N, C-alpha and C positions, 0 to 999 in steps of 0.2 A: 895643042899648039906649042906649049913650052917644051914638049919632048924634042921638037926639031930645032929649038933655039940653042945656040952655043952659050956657054957660061958667060961670055962677054956680052952677048946680046941680052941675056936675062938681067945681068947687072946693069946694063944701060937702061932697060925698061924700069927696073926697080928704083933707079936713081931719080926717076921722074916723080915718084911718090913724095908728096910734100911731107916734111917732118916738122915744120913750124908754121905758125900763123894759120892753123887749120880752123875750120868752123867750130869744133868743140872747144878749142883753146880760146877763141874769141868770145864764145858764150860765157865761159867761166870767168875770163878776164873782165868782161863788161859787168857781169853780175857782182863779182867780188869788189870791183872798183866802186860800184854804186853802193855797196855796203860799207864803204869807207876803208877798205883794205888796200894798202899800197904794196907793190911787189916789184921785184927785178925779174927780168927775162933771161933765160938760158945762161946761168952762171957756169961757165966752162971749167971753173976750178973745182966744182963739186962733182962727186962721182955720178955718172949717168946724165949729167947736164939737165937738171930738173926744168920742167917747162915754166914754172913760177917759183920764185924764191922769196920768202918773207923773213928777212934777216931779223926784224924786231921780235918775231915769234920763233925764230930758229926752226922754221918749217919749210920743207921742200914739197912741191906738188908736181906729180906726174899726171898727165892726161893721156891715157892709153886708149888706142883704137882696139876694139874687141878682136878684129881679125888678126892684126899683127902681134898683139901681146897675149892672145889666147885667153880671153875672158872665160873662166870656167862656167859651163852651163849656158852660155849665151848662144843664141841662134846665129849670130854673126861670126862666130869663131869656127867657121867651116874650113875644111881642107880641100884645095882644088883636086879634082880627080886625076888630072894629068900630072906626071912627074911627081907623084906622091912622096917618094923618098926625099927628094930635094926639099919640098915644102915642110915635111915633118922635121927634117934636120934644121932648117931655117927657123921654124917656130920654136923648137926645143932650145936652140941657142938664144933666141930672144928672151924666152922665159927665164933661162938660167942667168943671163946678163941682168935682167930686171931684178932678180932676187939678190944677186951680188951687189948691185947698186944700192938697193934699199938697206942691206946689211951694212955696207960701208958708210952710208950716211948716218945710220943709227949709231954706229960705232964712234962717229965723230960728234955725237950729241944732237943730231938733227931729228926732228919729228918728220915722218914721211906720210903724205896723203896721196893715195892713188885714186884717180877718178876715171871711171870707165865711160867711154863714149856713149854707149847705149843708155846708161843711167842718166847722163846729162841731157840727152835728146828726149828721152821718155818722160823724165821727172825733173825738168829743168830747174824750176824755182826751188823745189825741195832739195835737190842735189847742191845747188849753189849755197843755200842756207846751211846745209850740213857741213859743207867744206869750210864755210866761214866759221862755224862753231868749232870745228876741229882745229882750225888755225888758232883761233883765239883761246881755245880751251887751256892752253898752257899758262895763261895769266888768270888772275882772279876774275870772278864773274863780273862782266861789265855792267856799269850803271846804265840806265836807260838814256841818260843825257850824254854819256860818253859815246855810245853807239846807237844813234836814233834808228828806230824801226822804219825801214824803207820798204815799200811794197815793190817787189820785183814783178815785172810782167813778162810772162813766158814769150808771148808773141813779139814783144818789143826786143827782148834779148836775142831771139832767133833772127829777127829782121836786121838788127845792128850787126850781128855776126856775119850774116849773109852779105851785107854791104861791104864790110871790111875785107872779106875774102874776095869778093868781086873786084874791089878797088885794087887789091894786091895783084890779082891776075891781069887786070887791064893795064896796070903800071908796068908789069913785066913784058907785056906784048908790045909796048911802045919802044 
């Protein structure tokens, strides 16, 4: 199908792919917020425009889709059969850009955490807790009173994220 599409038509189709407020972003945002971590969204001044920024911890978080960002070894990182050359070039540029952004952030003294979509969906609670630990890891070990242990519920996080995404879509349709 994409073999017959012009470059402009392909570009128009790809522009429809959501780049923010995705379900994986909402899952992580809700989970980290419940664990007491507060963040900023999409800091345009930082390289790569991280999805979540934790200035207090000088940590930037990227939530990568396995397909677009080529998660190594993931079954979702497939390459479409049609127009293979286009897709391989596109994916290669994405991976190179991601590496440049991580390197630039680290050069500025930021810690970078990359969360893969499949990990977040498959092991929701564990992934959220690992990300929280990675963010807080730069400070001394927290006391139990400073960061109370909250039980995260996978089903609840997925439900909240689904509602947030549905709300955004409904709002755009009006």
